[in-house]
C-alpha positions as CSV (number, residue, x, y, z in Angstrom):
1,M,22.8,58.0,50.8
2,M,22.2,55.6,54.5
3,L,18.5,57.1,54.5
4,L,18.2,55.7,50.7
5,S,19.3,52.6,51.5
6,T,17.2,52.4,54.7
7,L,14.2,53.2,53.1
8,R,14.4,50.8,50.3
9,F,15.1,48.2,53.1
10,S,12.1,49.0,54.7
11,K,9.9,49.0,51.6
12,L,11.4,45.8,50.5
13,K,10.4,44.2,54.4
14,R,6.8,45.6,53.8
15,T,6.7,44.1,50.4
16,I,8.1,40.8,52.2
17,I,5.4,40.6,54.8
18,F,2.5,41.5,52.3
19,V,3.6,38.7,50.0
20,F,3.5,36.6,53.1
21,I,0.4,37.3,54.5
22,V,-1.3,37.3,50.9
23,G,0.4,33.8,50.4
24,L,-1.1,32.9,53.8
25,I,-4.8,33.6,52.8
26,V,-4.3,32.0,49.3
27,W,-2.9,28.6,51.3
28,N,-6.0,29.2,54.0
29,Q,-8.5,29.0,51.2
30,A,-7.5,26.8,49.2
31,R,-6.8,24.0,52.4
32,L,-10.3,24.8,53.3
33,Q,-12.0,24.2,50.1
34,W,-9.8,20.6,50.7
35,I,-10.9,20.0,53.8
36,G,-14.5,21.4,53.4
37,S,-15.3,24.6,55.1
38,N,-18.2,23.5,56.8
39,R,-16.3,21.2,59.2
40,P,-16.9,22.7,63.1
41,R,-13.8,24.0,64.0
42,N,-13.1,22.4,67.0
43,H,-14.2,18.9,65.8
44,T,-13.7,16.1,69.0
45,R,-11.0,13.0,68.1
46,Q,-12.8,10.8,65.7
47,S,-13.0,7.3,67.5
48,R,-10.3,4.7,66.5
49,Q,-12.2,2.1,65.9
50,P,-10.6,0.7,62.7
51,R,-12.0,1.5,59.3
52,L,-10.8,-1.1,57.2
53,S,-11.6,-4.4,56.9
54,S,-9.5,-7.3,58.6
55,N,-9.7,-9.1,55.2
56,A,-9.1,-6.1,53.1
57,S,-6.9,-6.3,50.2
58,Y,-4.3,-4.3,48.6
59,E,-5.8,-4.7,45.2
60,S,-9.4,-4.0,46.9
61,L,-8.6,-0.8,48.5
62,L,-6.2,0.2,46.3
63,G,-6.9,-0.9,42.7
64,T,-9.9,1.2,41.8
65,R,-9.8,5.3,41.5
66,N,-13.3,5.3,43.5
67,P,-13.2,7.0,46.5
68,F,-13.2,5.6,50.1
69,P,-17.0,5.1,51.1
70,R,-15.7,6.8,54.2
71,P,-12.5,8.5,55.3
72,I,-9.3,6.5,56.9
73,L,-6.9,7.3,59.0
74,L,-3.7,7.8,57.9
75,S,-2.1,6.1,60.8
76,E,-4.3,3.3,59.3
77,M,-3.5,2.9,56.0
78,V,-0.1,3.4,57.1
79,D,0.1,0.3,59.1
80,F,-2.0,-1.7,56.4
81,L,0.6,-0.8,53.3
82,V,3.7,-1.6,55.9
83,E,1.4,-4.9,56.5
84,V,1.3,-5.0,52.5
85,W,5.0,-5.2,51.7
86,E,6.0,-6.9,54.6
87,E,4.1,-9.7,53.1
88,E,5.5,-9.0,49.7
89,G,9.2,-9.1,51.1
90,L,9.2,-4.8,50.1
91,Y,9.7,-3.6,53.2
92,A,12.0,-5.0,55.8
């Protein structure tokens, strides 16, 4: 009885590992499609020059469905949104 239980656990363990590995492969493939697989693997950090115009408005940036002409750093977008929300009294 103990041997049968051990075999079941072993099979379950192998199944879990297999599912994990397949899931990881699928996730990595989806990620490559999202970020673009033609990016260099060891790309250097992009310069920290602001990409948002100093006179950009909430409407001009987020009032359209069009993509930005070039990527914007997440930290820069967060700073922009916090500033807008503070001006409107939505963030304290």
